[in-house]
ChimeraX commands (.cxc) that place a marker at each C-alpha (Angstrom):
marker #1 position 131.47,91.47,93.70 radius 0.5
marker #1 position 128.14,90.55,92.28 radius 0.5
marker #1 position 126.73,91.81,89.05 radius 0.5
marker #1 position 122.92,91.21,88.32 radius 0.5
marker #1 position 120.76,92.05,85.57 radius 0.5
marker #1 position 117.82,94.77,86.00 radius 0.5
marker #1 position 114.35,94.05,87.42 radius 0.5
marker #1 position 112.15,91.76,85.13 radius 0.5
marker #1 position 109.13,91.41,87.66 radius 0.5
marker #1 position 106.52,93.78,88.12 radius 0.5
marker #1 position 106.81,95.73,91.22 radius 0.5
marker #1 position 103.89,97.44,93.23 radius 0.5
marker #1 position 102.50,100.64,91.87 radius 0.5
marker #1 position 101.53,103.67,93.75 radius 0.5
marker #1 position 97.90,103.27,92.80 radius 0.5
marker #1 position 97.84,99.65,94.37 radius 0.5
marker #1 position 99.34,100.94,97.43 radius 0.5
marker #1 position 97.45,104.12,97.80 radius 0.5
marker #1 position 94.07,101.86,97.78 radius 0.5
marker #1 position 94.83,100.43,101.46 radius 0.5
marker #1 position 97.78,102.26,103.06 radius 0.5
marker #1 position 97.81,105.88,102.10 radius 0.5
marker #1 position 99.00,108.28,104.90 radius 0.5
marker #1 position 98.47,112.05,104.57 radius 0.5
marker #1 position 99.76,114.88,106.49 radius 0.5
marker #1 position 101.84,114.02,109.74 radius 0.5
marker #1 position 100.31,110.36,110.06 radius 0.5
marker #1 position 102.96,107.61,111.06 radius 0.5
marker #1 position 100.85,104.92,110.53 radius 0.5
marker #1 position 101.59,103.36,114.07 radius 0.5
marker #1 position 105.21,102.63,113.30 radius 0.5
marker #1 position 107.75,103.18,115.68 radius 0.5
marker #1 position 111.70,104.39,114.67 radius 0.5
marker #1 position 114.24,101.62,114.60 radius 0.5
marker #1 position 116.24,101.37,117.67 radius 0.5
marker #1 position 119.31,103.54,117.28 radius 0.5
marker #1 position 118.27,105.62,114.49 radius 0.5
marker #1 position 116.47,108.39,116.47 radius 0.5
marker #1 position 118.86,111.02,114.85 radius 0.5
marker #1 position 118.49,109.36,111.38 radius 0.5
marker #1 position 121.94,107.77,111.37 radius 0.5
marker #1 position 122.84,104.10,110.43 radius 0.5
marker #1 position 126.19,102.77,110.46 radius 0.5
marker #1 position 126.66,100.16,107.65 radius 0.5
marker #1 position 130.13,98.54,106.45 radius 0.5
marker #1 position 130.83,101.57,104.35 radius 0.5
marker #1 position 130.54,103.64,107.55 radius 0.5
marker #1 position 128.23,106.49,108.99 radius 0.5
marker #1 position 125.91,108.40,106.97 radius 0.5
marker #1 position 123.51,110.95,108.09 radius 0.5
marker #1 position 120.45,112.73,106.78 radius 0.5
marker #1 position 118.71,116.25,107.01 radius 0.5
marker #1 position 115.64,114.40,108.21 radius 0.5
marker #1 position 116.15,114.09,111.96 radius 0.5
marker #1 position 112.53,114.28,113.21 radius 0.5
marker #1 position 110.23,112.03,110.50 radius 0.5
marker #1 position 106.79,113.19,110.13 radius 0.5
marker #1 position 106.02,109.76,108.71 radius 0.5
marker #1 position 107.76,106.06,109.43 radius 0.5
marker #1 position 106.46,102.92,108.12 radius 0.5
marker #1 position 107.81,99.48,107.79 radius 0.5
marker #1 position 105.09,98.27,105.91 radius 0.5
marker #1 position 105.74,97.05,102.25 radius 0.5
marker #1 position 103.03,99.37,100.84 radius 0.5
marker #1 position 103.61,102.04,103.26 radius 0.5
marker #1 position 102.81,105.39,101.28 radius 0.5
marker #1 position 102.56,109.20,102.37 radius 0.5
marker #1 position 101.26,111.95,100.43 radius 0.5
marker #1 position 103.56,114.78,100.90 radius 0.5
marker #1 position 102.79,118.13,98.88 radius 0.5
marker #1 position 101.47,116.22,95.65 radius 0.5
marker #1 position 104.29,113.56,95.82 radius 0.5
marker #1 position 104.06,110.34,97.28 radius 0.5
marker #1 position 106.83,108.87,99.36 radius 0.5
marker #1 position 106.62,105.07,98.94 radius 0.5
marker #1 position 108.50,102.17,100.66 radius 0.5
marker #1 position 107.65,99.91,97.85 radius 0.5
marker #1 position 109.08,96.42,99.28 radius 0.5
marker #1 position 107.74,94.49,96.36 radius 0.5
marker #1 position 109.34,91.27,95.30 radius 0.5
marker #1 position 107.85,88.62,97.83 radius 0.5
marker #1 position 109.30,85.87,95.61 radius 0.5
marker #1 position 112.49,86.87,96.25 radius 0.5
marker #1 position 112.14,86.80,99.75 radius 0.5
marker #1 position 112.79,90.52,100.63 radius 0.5
marker #1 position 113.97,91.37,104.12 radius 0.5
marker #1 position 112.96,94.27,106.73 radius 0.5
marker #1 position 112.95,97.63,105.27 radius 0.5
marker #1 position 111.75,101.07,107.16 radius 0.5
marker #1 position 111.15,104.19,105.52 radius 0.5
marker #1 position 111.43,107.55,107.44 radius 0.5
marker #1 position 110.21,110.95,105.84 radius 0.5
marker #1 position 110.20,114.53,106.88 radius 0.5
marker #1 position 109.23,115.31,103.46 radius 0.5
marker #1 position 109.16,114.35,99.81 radius 0.5
marker #1 position 112.56,115.87,99.25 radius 0.5
marker #1 position 114.08,114.62,102.60 radius 0.5
marker #1 position 113.68,111.10,103.71 radius 0.5
marker #1 position 115.77,107.95,103.98 radius 0.5
marker #1 position 115.35,104.23,104.14 radius 0.5
marker #1 position 117.06,101.67,106.45 radius 0.5
marker #1 position 117.11,98.08,104.61 radius 0.5
marker #1 position 118.38,94.57,105.23 radius 0.5
marker #1 position 118.49,92.35,102.19 radius 0.5
marker #1 position 120.44,89.05,102.19 radius 0.5
marker #1 position 124.02,88.77,100.83 radius 0.5
marker #1 position 123.25,87.41,97.48 radius 0.5
marker #1 position 122.46,88.41,93.75 radius 0.5
marker #1 position 119.45,88.11,92.28 radius 0.5
marker #1 position 116.07,90.10,91.69 radius 0.5
marker #1 position 115.27,93.47,92.99 radius 0.5
marker #1 position 113.89,93.11,96.35 radius 0.5
marker #1 position 112.57,96.90,96.72 radius 0.5
marker #1 position 112.29,100.14,95.19 radius 0.5
marker #1 position 111.61,103.17,97.89 radius 0.5
marker #1 position 111.04,106.13,95.97 radius 0.5
marker #1 position 109.48,109.36,95.82 radius 0.5
marker #1 position 106.92,110.13,92.57 radius 0.5
marker #1 position 104.66,112.20,90.94 radius 0.5
marker #1 position 101.80,110.97,89.17 radius 0.5
marker #1 position 100.55,112.43,85.85 radius 0.5
marker #1 position 97.00,111.51,84.07 radius 0.5
marker #1 position 98.71,110.36,80.76 radius 0.5
marker #1 position 99.26,113.59,79.41 radius 0.5
marker #1 position 101.15,113.58,76.02 radius 0.5
marker #1 position 104.69,114.13,76.14 radius 0.5
marker #1 position 104.13,116.28,72.95 radius 0.5
marker #1 position 102.25,118.89,74.94 radius 0.5
marker #1 position 105.19,119.89,77.31 radius 0.5
marker #1 position 107.82,122.57,76.88 radius 0.5
marker #1 position 110.07,121.30,79.51 radius 0.5
marker #1 position 109.94,118.81,82.13 radius 0.5
marker #1 position 113.12,118.88,84.38 radius 0.5
marker #1 position 114.09,117.31,87.80 radius 0.5
marker #1 position 116.79,117.59,90.57 radius 0.5
marker #1 position 117.85,115.30,93.07 radius 0.5
marker #1 position 120.24,114.54,95.94 radius 0.5
marker #1 position 121.03,111.10,97.40 radius 0.5
marker #1 position 123.82,109.45,99.23 radius 0.5
marker #1 position 124.00,105.36,99.22 radius 0.5
marker #1 position 126.21,103.14,101.44 radius 0.5
marker #1 position 128.58,101.54,98.94 radius 0.5
marker #1 position 127.43,98.00,99.97 radius 0.5
marker #1 position 125.73,94.99,98.44 radius 0.5
marker #1 position 124.01,95.67,95.11 radius 0.5
marker #1 position 121.82,98.64,94.16 radius 0.5
marker #1 position 121.40,101.66,91.81 radius 0.5
marker #1 position 119.87,104.85,92.24 radius 0.5
marker #1 position 117.64,105.71,89.58 radius 0.5
marker #1 position 114.56,107.31,87.87 radius 0.5
marker #1 position 111.78,104.99,87.22 radius 0.5
marker #1 position 109.48,106.75,84.51 radius 0.5
marker #1 position 106.48,104.98,83.09 radius 0.5
marker #1 position 104.72,105.82,79.66 radius 0.5
marker #1 position 101.34,105.02,78.13 radius 0.5
marker #1 position 100.32,103.57,81.44 radius 0.5
marker #1 position 102.06,102.48,84.93 radius 0.5
marker #1 position 103.34,99.08,84.79 radius 0.5
marker #1 position 100.48,97.89,82.83 radius 0.5
marker #1 position 100.44,95.94,79.47 radius 0.5
marker #1 position 101.66,97.87,76.57 radius 0.5
marker #1 position 103.15,100.50,78.97 radius 0.5
marker #1 position 107.02,101.65,78.38 radius 0.5
marker #1 position 109.60,102.13,81.09 radius 0.5
marker #1 position 112.49,104.50,80.99 radius 0.5
marker #1 position 115.08,104.48,83.77 radius 0.5
marker #1 position 117.70,106.62,84.33 radius 0.5
marker #1 position 120.65,105.37,86.41 radius 0.5
marker #1 position 122.43,107.94,88.20 radius 0.5
marker #1 position 124.31,105.94,90.84 radius 0.5
marker #1 position 125.21,102.27,89.96 radius 0.5
marker #1 position 126.84,99.56,92.55 radius 0.5
marker #1 position 127.21,96.22,90.80 radius 0.5
marker #1 position 124.15,95.96,88.75 radius 0.5
marker #1 position 123.55,95.71,84.79 radius 0.5
marker #1 position 120.18,96.53,83.24 radius 0.5
marker #1 position 117.85,94.27,81.54 radius 0.5
marker #1 position 118.07,93.78,77.61 radius 0.5
marker #1 position 121.25,94.74,75.78 radius 0.5
marker #1 position 123.52,97.70,75.37 radius 0.5
marker #1 position 122.70,99.21,71.80 radius 0.5
marker #1 position 124.42,102.82,71.86 radius 0.5
marker #1 position 126.03,105.39,73.86 radius 0.5
marker #1 position 124.73,108.99,73.96 radius 0.5
marker #1 position 125.37,112.16,75.46 radius 0.5
marker #1 position 122.23,114.19,76.90 radius 0.5
marker #1 position 122.42,117.40,79.09 radius 0.5
marker #1 position 126.43,117.23,79.09 radius 0.5
marker #1 position 126.62,113.64,80.39 radius 0.5
marker #1 position 127.38,110.50,78.47 radius 0.5
marker #1 position 124.87,107.40,79.21 radius 0.5
marker #1 position 125.04,103.60,78.06 radius 0.5
marker #1 position 121.63,102.86,76.55 radius 0.5
marker #1 position 120.26,99.52,77.27 radius 0.5
marker #1 position 116.84,98.07,76.08 radius 0.5
marker #1 position 114.92,95.37,75.59 radius 0.5
marker #1 position 114.06,94.13,71.90 radius 0.5
marker #1 position 110.55,95.58,72.01 radius 0.5
marker #1 position 111.82,98.66,73.78 radius 0.5
marker #1 position 109.33,98.17,76.76 radius 0.5
marker #1 position 112.31,98.58,79.12 radius 0.5
marker #1 position 114.86,101.41,78.23 radius 0.5
marker #1 position 117.73,102.28,80.61 radius 0.5
marker #1 position 120.24,104.71,80.37 radius 0.5
marker #1 position 123.13,104.35,82.48 radius 0.5
marker #1 position 125.28,107.17,83.38 radius 0.5
marker #1 position 129.13,106.49,82.26 radius 0.5
marker #1 position 130.12,108.54,85.58 radius 0.5
marker #1 position 127.87,108.46,88.40 radius 0.5
marker #1 position 126.45,111.54,90.06 radius 0.5
marker #1 position 124.67,111.51,93.15 radius 0.5
marker #1 position 123.06,115.24,92.82 radius 0.5
marker #1 position 122.01,117.41,89.95 radius 0.5
marker #1 position 119.59,118.39,87.59 radius 0.5
marker #1 position 118.28,116.34,84.67 radius 0.5
marker #1 position 116.40,117.31,81.41 radius 0.5
marker #1 position 113.69,114.75,81.39 radius 0.5
marker #1 position 112.13,116.24,78.15 radius 0.5
marker #1 position 115.35,115.86,76.39 radius 0.5
marker #1 position 115.70,112.24,77.28 radius 0.5
marker #1 position 112.05,111.44,76.05 radius 0.5
marker #1 position 112.41,113.16,72.78 radius 0.5
marker #1 position 115.69,111.42,72.18 radius 0.5
marker #1 position 114.20,107.94,72.55 radius 0.5
marker #1 position 111.38,109.24,70.35 radius 0.5
marker #1 position 114.00,110.32,67.79 radius 0.5
marker #1 position 115.43,106.90,67.94 radius 0.5
marker #1 position 112.21,105.07,67.48 radius 0.5
marker #1 position 112.20,103.42,71.16 radius 0.5
marker #1 position 108.75,105.08,72.18 radius 0.5
marker #1 position 106.07,106.49,69.47 radius 0.5
marker #1 position 105.77,110.28,69.15 radius 0.5
marker #1 position 102.13,109.83,70.59 radius 0.5
marker #1 position 103.59,108.70,74.23 radius 0.5
marker #1 position 101.96,109.99,77.51 radius 0.5
marker #1 position 103.49,110.46,80.71 radius 0.5
marker #1 position 102.15,108.36,83.61 radius 0.5
marker #1 position 104.49,108.76,86.34 radius 0.5
marker #1 position 108.04,109.81,87.38 radius 0.5
marker #1 position 109.62,108.45,90.17 radius 0.5
marker #1 position 112.91,108.55,91.68 radius 0.5
marker #1 position 114.79,106.12,94.29 radius 0.5
marker #1 position 116.99,102.94,94.59 radius 0.5
marker #1 position 116.29,99.65,93.66 radius 0.5
marker #1 position 117.87,97.25,96.25 radius 0.5
marker #1 position 118.85,93.95,95.36 radius 0.5
marker #1 position 121.16,93.15,98.54 radius 0.5
marker #1 position 122.79,95.26,101.30 radius 0.5
marker #1 position 125.46,92.64,102.00 radius 0.5
marker #1 position 123.35,91.01,104.64 radius 0.5
marker #1 position 123.33,93.76,107.17 radius 0.5
marker #1 position 121.37,97.17,107.74 radius 0.5
marker #1 position 122.49,99.62,105.32 radius 0.5
marker #1 position 120.76,103.45,104.83 radius 0.5
marker #1 position 119.87,105.40,101.76 radius 0.5
marker #1 position 119.53,109.04,101.92 radius 0.5
marker #1 position 117.39,111.36,99.57 radius 0.5
marker #1 position 118.14,115.28,100.37 radius 0.5
marker #1 position 116.68,116.92,97.66 radius 0.5
marker #1 position 113.88,116.05,95.00 radius 0.5
marker #1 position 111.72,118.42,92.42 radius 0.5
marker #1 position 109.73,117.93,89.43 radius 0.5
marker #1 position 109.10,121.11,87.08 radius 0.5
marker #1 position 107.06,120.97,84.08 radius 0.5
marker #1 position 106.05,123.79,81.47 radius 0.5
marker link #1:1,2 radius 0.2
marker link #1:2,3 radius 0.2
marker link #1:3,4 radius 0.2
marker link #1:4,5 radius 0.2
marker link #1:5,6 radius 0.2
marker link #1:6,7 radius 0.2
marker link #1:7,8 radius 0.2
marker link #1:8,9 radius 0.2
marker link #1:9,10 radius 0.2
marker link #1:10,11 radius 0.2
marker link #1:11,12 radius 0.2
marker link #1:12,13 radius 0.2
marker link #1:13,14 radius 0.2
marker link #1:14,15 radius 0.2
marker link #1:15,16 radius 0.2
marker link #1:16,17 radius 0.2
marker link #1:17,18 radius 0.2
marker link #1:18,19 radius 0.2
marker link #1:19,20 radius 0.2
marker link #1:20,21 radius 0.2
marker link #1:21,22 radius 0.2
marker link #1:22,23 radius 0.2
marker link #1:23,24 radius 0.2
marker link #1:24,25 radius 0.2
marker link #1:25,26 radius 0.2
marker link #1:26,27 radius 0.2
marker link #1:27,28 radius 0.2
marker link #1:28,29 radius 0.2
marker link #1:29,30 radius 0.2
marker link #1:30,31 radius 0.2
marker link #1:31,32 radius 0.2
marker link #1:32,33 radius 0.2
marker link #1:33,34 radius 0.2
marker link #1:34,35 radius 0.2
marker link #1:35,36 radius 0.2
marker link #1:36,37 radius 0.2
marker link #1:37,38 radius 0.2
marker link #1:38,39 radius 0.2
marker link #1:39,40 radius 0.2
marker link #1:40,41 radius 0.2
marker link #1:41,42 radius 0.2
marker link #1:42,43 radius 0.2
marker link #1:43,44 radius 0.2
marker link #1:44,45 radius 0.2
marker link #1:45,46 radius 0.2
marker link #1:46,47 radius 0.2
marker link #1:47,48 radius 0.2
marker link #1:48,49 radius 0.2
marker link #1:49,50 radius 0.2
marker link #1:50,51 radius 0.2
marker link #1:51,52 radius 0.2
marker link #1:52,53 radius 0.2
marker link #1:53,54 radius 0.2
marker link #1:54,55 radius 0.2
marker link #1:55,56 radius 0.2
marker link #1:56,57 radius 0.2
marker link #1:57,58 radius 0.2
marker link #1:58,59 radius 0.2
marker link #1:59,60 radius 0.2
marker link #1:60,61 radius 0.2
marker link #1:61,62 radius 0.2
marker link #1:62,63 radius 0.2
marker link #1:63,64 radius 0.2
marker link #1:64,65 radius 0.2
marker link #1:65,66 radius 0.2
marker link #1:66,67 radius 0.2
marker link #1:67,68 radius 0.2
marker link #1:68,69 radius 0.2
marker link #1:69,70 radius 0.2
marker link #1:70,71 radius 0.2
marker link #1:71,72 radius 0.2
marker link #1:72,73 radius 0.2
marker link #1:73,74 radius 0.2
marker link #1:74,75 radius 0.2
marker link #1:75,76 radius 0.2
marker link #1:76,77 radius 0.2
marker link #1:77,78 radius 0.2
marker link #1:78,79 radius 0.2
marker link #1:79,80 radius 0.2
marker link #1:80,81 radius 0.2
marker link #1:81,82 radius 0.2
marker link #1:82,83 radius 0.2
marker link #1:83,84 radius 0.2
marker link #1:84,85 radius 0.2
marker link #1:85,86 radius 0.2
marker link #1:86,87 radius 0.2
marker link #1:87,88 radius 0.2
marker link #1:88,89 radius 0.2
marker link #1:89,90 radius 0.2
marker link #1:90,91 radius 0.2
marker link #1:91,92 radius 0.2
marker link #1:92,93 radius 0.2
marker link #1:93,94 radius 0.2
marker link #1:94,95 radius 0.2
marker link #1:95,96 radius 0.2
marker link #1:96,97 radius 0.2
marker link #1:97,98 radius 0.2
marker link #1:98,99 radius 0.2
marker link #1:99,100 radius 0.2
marker link #1:100,101 radius 0.2
marker link #1:101,102 radius 0.2
marker link #1:102,103 radius 0.2
marker link #1:103,104 radius 0.2
marker link #1:104,105 radius 0.2
marker link #1:105,106 radius 0.2
marker link #1:106,107 radius 0.2
marker link #1:107,108 radius 0.2
marker link #1:108,109 radius 0.2
marker link #1:109,110 radius 0.2
marker link #1:110,111 radius 0.2
marker link #1:111,112 radius 0.2
marker link #1:112,113 radius 0.2
marker link #1:113,114 radius 0.2
marker link #1:114,115 radius 0.2
marker link #1:115,116 radius 0.2
marker link #1:116,117 radius 0.2
marker link #1:117,118 radius 0.2
marker link #1:118,119 radius 0.2
marker link #1:119,120 radius 0.2
marker link #1:120,121 radius 0.2
marker link #1:121,122 radius 0.2
marker link #1:122,123 radius 0.2
marker link #1:123,124 radius 0.2
marker link #1:124,125 radius 0.2
marker link #1:125,126 radius 0.2
marker link #1:126,127 radius 0.2
marker link #1:127,128 radius 0.2
marker link #1:128,129 radius 0.2
marker link #1:129,130 radius 0.2
marker link #1:130,131 radius 0.2
marker link #1:131,132 radius 0.2
marker link #1:132,133 radius 0.2
marker link #1:133,134 radius 0.2
marker link #1:134,135 radius 0.2
marker link #1:135,136 radius 0.2
marker link #1:136,137 radius 0.2
marker link #1:137,138 radius 0.2
marker link #1:138,139 radius 0.2
marker link #1:139,140 radius 0.2
marker link #1:140,141 radius 0.2
marker link #1:141,142 radius 0.2
marker link #1:142,143 radius 0.2
marker link #1:143,144 radius 0.2
marker link #1:144,145 radius 0.2
marker link #1:145,146 radius 0.2
marker link #1:146,147 radius 0.2
marker link #1:147,148 radius 0.2
marker link #1:148,149 radius 0.2
marker link #1:149,150 radius 0.2
marker link #1:150,151 radius 0.2
marker link #1:151,152 radius 0.2
marker link #1:152,153 radius 0.2
marker link #1:153,154 radius 0.2
marker link #1:154,155 radius 0.2
marker link #1:155,156 radius 0.2
marker link #1:156,157 radius 0.2
marker link #1:157,158 radius 0.2
marker link #1:158,159 radius 0.2
marker link #1:159,160 radius 0.2
marker link #1:160,161 radius 0.2
marker link #1:161,162 radius 0.2
marker link #1:162,163 radius 0.2
marker link #1:163,164 radius 0.2
marker link #1:164,165 radius 0.2
marker link #1:165,166 radius 0.2
marker link #1:166,167 radius 0.2
marker link #1:167,168 radius 0.2
marker link #1:168,169 radius 0.2
marker link #1:169,170 radius 0.2
marker link #1:170,171 radius 0.2
marker link #1:171,172 radius 0.2
marker link #1:172,173 radius 0.2
marker link #1:173,174 radius 0.2
marker link #1:174,175 radius 0.2
marker link #1:175,176 radius 0.2
marker link #1:176,177 radius 0.2
marker link #1:177,178 radius 0.2
marker link #1:178,179 radius 0.2
marker link #1:179,180 radius 0.2
marker link #1:180,181 radius 0.2
marker link #1:181,182 radius 0.2
marker link #1:182,183 radius 0.2
marker link #1:183,184 radius 0.2
marker link #1:184,185 radius 0.2
marker link #1:185,186 radius 0.2
marker link #1:186,187 radius 0.2
marker link #1:187,188 radius 0.2
marker link #1:188,189 radius 0.2
marker link #1:189,190 radius 0.2
marker link #1:190,191 radius 0.2
marker link #1:191,192 radius 0.2
marker link #1:192,193 radius 0.2
marker link #1:193,194 radius 0.2
marker link #1:194,195 radius 0.2
marker link #1:195,196 radius 0.2
marker link #1:196,197 radius 0.2
marker link #1:197,198 radius 0.2
marker link #1:198,199 radius 0.2
marker link #1:199,200 radius 0.2
marker link #1:200,201 radius 0.2
marker link #1:201,202 radius 0.2
marker link #1:202,203 radius 0.2
marker link #1:203,204 radius 0.2
marker link #1:204,205 radius 0.2
marker link #1:205,206 radius 0.2
marker link #1:206,207 radius 0.2
marker link #1:207,208 radius 0.2
marker link #1:208,209 radius 0.2
marker link #1:209,210 radius 0.2
marker link #1:210,211 radius 0.2
marker link #1:211,212 radius 0.2
marker link #1:212,213 radius 0.2
marker link #1:213,214 radius 0.2
marker link #1:214,215 radius 0.2
marker link #1:215,216 radius 0.2
marker link #1:216,217 radius 0.2
marker link #1:217,218 radius 0.2
marker link #1:218,219 radius 0.2
marker link #1:219,220 radius 0.2
marker link #1:220,221 radius 0.2
marker link #1:221,222 radius 0.2
marker link #1:222,223 radius 0.2
marker link #1:223,224 radius 0.2
marker link #1:224,225 radius 0.2
marker link #1:225,226 radius 0.2
marker link #1:226,227 radius 0.2
marker link #1:227,228 radius 0.2
marker link #1:228,229 radius 0.2
marker link #1:229,230 radius 0.2
marker link #1:230,231 radius 0.2
marker link #1:231,232 radius 0.2
marker link #1:232,233 radius 0.2
marker link #1:233,234 radius 0.2
marker link #1:234,235 radius 0.2
marker link #1:235,236 radius 0.2
marker link #1:236,237 radius 0.2
marker link #1:237,238 radius 0.2
marker link #1:238,239 radius 0.2
marker link #1:239,240 radius 0.2
marker link #1:240,241 radius 0.2
marker link #1:241,242 radius 0.2
marker link #1:242,243 radius 0.2
marker link #1:243,244 radius 0.2
marker link #1:244,245 radius 0.2
marker link #1:245,246 radius 0.2
marker link #1:246,247 radius 0.2
marker link #1:247,248 radius 0.2
marker link #1:248,249 radius 0.2
marker link #1:249,250 radius 0.2
marker link #1:250,251 radius 0.2
marker link #1:251,252 radius 0.2
marker link #1:252,253 radius 0.2
marker link #1:253,254 radius 0.2
marker link #1:254,255 radius 0.2
marker link #1:255,256 radius 0.2
marker link #1:256,257 radius 0.2
marker link #1:257,258 radius 0.2
marker link #1:258,259 radius 0.2
marker link #1:259,260 radius 0.2
marker link #1:260,261 radius 0.2
marker link #1:261,262 radius 0.2
marker link #1:262,263 radius 0.2
marker link #1:263,264 radius 0.2
marker link #1:264,265 radius 0.2
view
């Protein structure tokens, strides 16, 4: 069993991908489904998993393949070319019903990809929100090295001076970047809190993994402000949810996402 630290290399952003590879509506980008995955099933070392998405409206094997679905973006996001990522194909029926088949080497190291669904915000001040909540449901294969997580960008999106808050809901053999600084209870769940010395990266790792549920994101933002980790003037750039994949054990593995929503007020 391997343990690997959290990502320290900047990944693609949705804005970069949208420049040349955005698909809308039912476009498929010319990609064909993987052989043997026509019914949205894949057999991995952990057994067979299935998705509600049986007739994908969008399929892509492009590292920057991205699909606009009802104001959300579903993003294949194979980004760490220095780490030599393996093939990965994303199948989406909608922003809240999609899955990824990925094949990454059986080794520890850097994150290879972060397939995700996301919503972009125009740097709205966090202080202007009365509520920000999100729901999700995922099922992951229990092989290799990965974590399912929210990835939230403040004060820009992967730009100098931006802040990254991750919420790890389902961790398999990974350790975040930085140091563990405290433990806190938010929304009835206990999180170990990790951060870098400059607080550019903050990770809340659930002490008990959960694969579905609701998360009060504004409560988490306000807690990080109260700790002095982010400034009260922080703005919201992007909210993502997906899986950071380091390894799939050297064979194809499937990651399923059967629910997602963001509600703000």
